[in-house]
C-alpha positions, 0 to 999 in steps of 0.5 A: 349137601345129602340130605336126611331124608332123600325127597322120592320125586325128581324135582321138590320145587317144579310140577313139571319138568318141560323136557317133551310136547305133552303137558302129563308127559313132563308132570311124569318126569317131574314126580318119577325120578326114575323118569328123569333118568330113563330120559337122559339116558335116550337123549343121543341123537333125537329130539330132546322133545321124543326122548323125555317122552320115552318113559312116558311111552316105555311105562304104556308098554311094559307096565311099569318105570319101577327098576327092581321089574325092569331089571328082573324083565329079561332083556330081550322083553324090553327090547321089543317094546323097544323096537314095536312101531313107534320105536322108542328110540333110534337105537333101540337095542342099545337104548334099550340095554342101556334102559335095563342096566341102569335100572339094575344099578338104581336098584342095587344100589339106590333102593329103586329110587333114581332121586338118590343120585341126586339128592344124595352127592356130596357135590358136583364131583360126586354126582359126576362119580354117580353119573357115571356108573349109569349107563348113557349117562356120560359127561358130554349130559353132565351140565344140563342134568346138573343144570336142570336139577339145581335150576329146577328141581331144587337141588342144592348144587353147583359147579356145573354153570362155567361148563354152560355151553353159549345157547345155555342149557336146558336147565333153561328149559321152564316151559314148552317155549323156553325149550324151542328158544332153547332148540332154536338157540343151539340149531344157530350156534351149531349153524354158526360153527359149521360155516367158521370151520367152514371159512377156516379149511384150505380150498 
């Protein structure tokens, strides 16, 4: 699926990616692939809304989302930006380090354009291999990442469909209401799994 000319935006089909609760932030995610990647890095042990609001908040605090600028920034400065109240994440130092390393990779290997990670990927396995090198982008995020790219961004990548959970994926989210519905399905599925586990445990 490699292209001669790689888009500089996250999506070629959607003007907004409705992964947070502010319209301008959702537009940023669709326009800026670096913001999109950072949002997914932060999507761990916080709400989806907080994770994907993080890139816009980070840009406001440090003045840029340019990978070269962030990679050149002293880590302590980035950690301070993450930790400034309200903190951008429950684990600001750890996430600052991940973003710092990720932006270095994007700068050095992808010319500062994170969109090359997915628009240049030959297939789903190639996308997986690329993402495994990005801190904070483990296997648990791969399905939702690929689903959003395919269903909301126009990236012609397949192979992720069989791994979608019973409650769906973030690729199903195309509006604020759809995000809330996805989160409700996820909560219900996890509650049912906990109840089933409790019922099956002895004693």
